[in-house]
C-alpha positions, -999 to +999 in steps of 0.1 A: +155+084-112+149+068-140+110+076-141+084+057-163+051+068-174+021+038-182+029+027-214+065+020-202+053-007-176+032-027-202+061-027-230+082-043-200+056-067-186+067-097-219+104-086-204+097-089-167+079-123-172+103-137-189+130-121-161+114-143-134+117-169-150+154-164-158+158-155-120+142-197-116+167-208-141+197-194-122+192-203-088+205-235-087+243-228-085+233-194-061+249-203-022+220-186-010+179-183-031+146-168-013+116-160-021+098-130-029+059-127-029+037-097-034+001-092-046+005-069-078+007-081-113+041-080-135+030-044-145+028-030-120+059-005-105+067-027-079+071-057-104+090-036-125+111-019-099+116-055-075+129-073-112+156-046-111+163-049-074+171-086-081+190-084-109+214-057-094+214-083-058+227-108-084+253-089-100+262-070-070+263-100-051+289-126-076+254-148-081+261-159-045+222-140-038+193-157-060+158-140-053+128-157-074+099-134-076+062-150-075+041-118-086+005-120-084-001-138-056+010-165-072+021-181-034-009-174-021-030-144-005-013-120+016-023-140+051-019-167+039+021-154+025+029-141+055+017-174+075+046-186+046+070-156+052+074-164+092+073-200+088+104-192+070+086-213+036+091-176+019+118-159+024+108-122+020+072-103+010+056-066+002+030-067+027+002-035+035+007-023+073-032-025+068-030-064+066+004-061+091-017-050+118-036-080+123-004-093+134+012-060+151-018-036+161+001+000+156+014-013+118-019+006+104-013+036+122-005+057+089-039+042+077-054+067+098-080+086+085-074+124+070-042+121+090-019+132+064-024+163+036-001+151+014+034+125+004+057+158+021+040+149+055+044+111+047+080+107+040+096+125+063+072+107+091+077+069+075+109+073+067+121+087+100+106+080+139+073+066+134+090+046+104+116+034+127+090+031+161+067+003+138+095-013+124+107-022+164+074-038+166+076-058+134+110-069+146+090-079+179+071-102+153+104-122+142+106-103+108+127-079+093+113-043+073+138-022+056+139+009+062+124+023+027+080+014+026+073+012-012+040+032-018+005+017-025-010+056-026-034+073-016-074+065-015-105+084-029-135+079-028-161+076-054-205+079-062-227+072-082-253+094-067-234+125-057-200+142-053-186+141-019-176+178-014-181+178+028-187+156+055-226+163+048-225+142+022-216+113+038-246+113+058-261+079+056-242+071+020-240+037+021-193+025+010-179+001+001-152-008+021-125-035+025-135-059+063-115-039+084-126-019+117-103+013+108-125+018+077-158+005+090-148+028+120-140+059+092-168+060+074-189+059+105-176+083+124-180+101+097-219+093+093-218+076+062-230+035+059-201+015+053-210-021+039-179-043+041-172-060+012-149-080-008-134-061-033-144-091-061-179-088-049-179-043-055-178-038-090-219-058-086-222-043-054-217-006-073-240-018-100-271-030-086-269-004-059-260-025-031-239+006-024-235+040-040-198+046-036-162+030-026-132+043-021-095+029-035-059+042-048-071+055-087-053+024-100-071+000-087-103+023-097-094+032-129-083-005-133-112-025-121-130-002-144-150+011-111-156+045-134-179+028-153-204+022-129-194+056-111-201+092-119-183+114-095-140+111-081-138+128-045-101+137-047-106+128-008-070+115+001-081+102+030-058+075+039-023+063+028-008+034+028+021+017+014+038-019+015+059-027+040+091-051+025+097-076+051+121-104+055+121-138+077+139-127+108+161-163+105+164-164+070+178-123+074+204-134+096+215-161+075+228-141+050+269-129+058+271-087+067+284-080+031+255-093+016+228-076+038+240-048+028+238-054-010+203-066-001+194-030+020+212-011-004+190-022-038+158-029-020+158+006-005+166+023-038+140+000-052+116+014-034+125+049-038+123+050-070+089+028-069+074+061-050+081+089-080+068+060-101+031+061-085+030+094-080+038+101-119+013+073-132-013+085-110-013+122-122-022+104-157-046+083-139-066+114-130-066+127-166-077+090-179-107+087-151-116+124-165-114+111-203-135+085-188-161+107-172-153+110-142-165+144-128-129+154-102-135+172-074-108+183-045-128+193-014-109+211+019-103+182+039-101+204+072-140+200+075-131+158+073-107+163+103-132+179+121-156+156+121-142+126+131-128+151+161-162+159+172-171+122+167-141+104+187-127+090+161-090+104+167-093+093+205-106+066+197-073+050+179-050+069+200-056+043+225-058+013+206-022+026+190-009+040+225+008+079+235+040+067+218+026+061+187+003+082+185+028+113+195+048+100+163+023+106+143+016+139+153+051+153+149+047+148+113+006+152+105+002+178+129-022+177+156-054+150+153-074+147+179 
């Protein structure tokens, strides 16, 4: 699979924008015209690969199926589009499991704090029995989830006041988190003082010291220029999240089997290619952030896990997710609680 550099992403942005318009103009002649919405810019690996995917589907189907791509929240925010997806106004959406959990609670199981040591555990789990279990629950909500989950990346901690090398460094630490029970409970269990702040207000909150730190994937830390108000970067890998590629079940079932086979093949291929793109991009971003003055540390994560065990974090979330789901998580991630 081709692997793209950040420069190649940027160079292909214009072509991607043009491609979305072309797809829209062709759609009138198609037997099926489906809308696909996501929340990322056209230059992101997701949309670079999605454009390739849509074009391959058009060619493979002989023009019978056209997919119109709407990036950058053009059709609304994640929860708004999820409602449109369920109603059939939108046929495809890529959605983070931690947001999908508002509808399907077990979907957020991949985001359990410090569950994963590396991608060598994540991909076998999400491509294997754990992912299959979650997809089965998604199906009950009349949504079809494709087998290969797309990558959003591991989340890292940044700070303006001190490096975070162990749980003791988080004691009383004012950290901005998204408005989500998973994040709040995680950092409470680690002794921090989580502050729920919308992302649009995060830079100002860090600048004015309403929060000392925050956590996000490297791509967000770099593109939002959080390095301007944060000195320390801890490669904590404390949470992994992805994007399920979802289809409205009725719209999916309207497609004849041959078109379903084409879409399944091309969506899963694009997901695998995008995973490689994100891995390479993250490796470059760590160097970029270091060059911008951030001090980077990679701590041992086992003390964090031990703190979560002692605090009852894992036991509490096991009850919420249920024994079956938790057993599958631990099959791949190892014993947690």
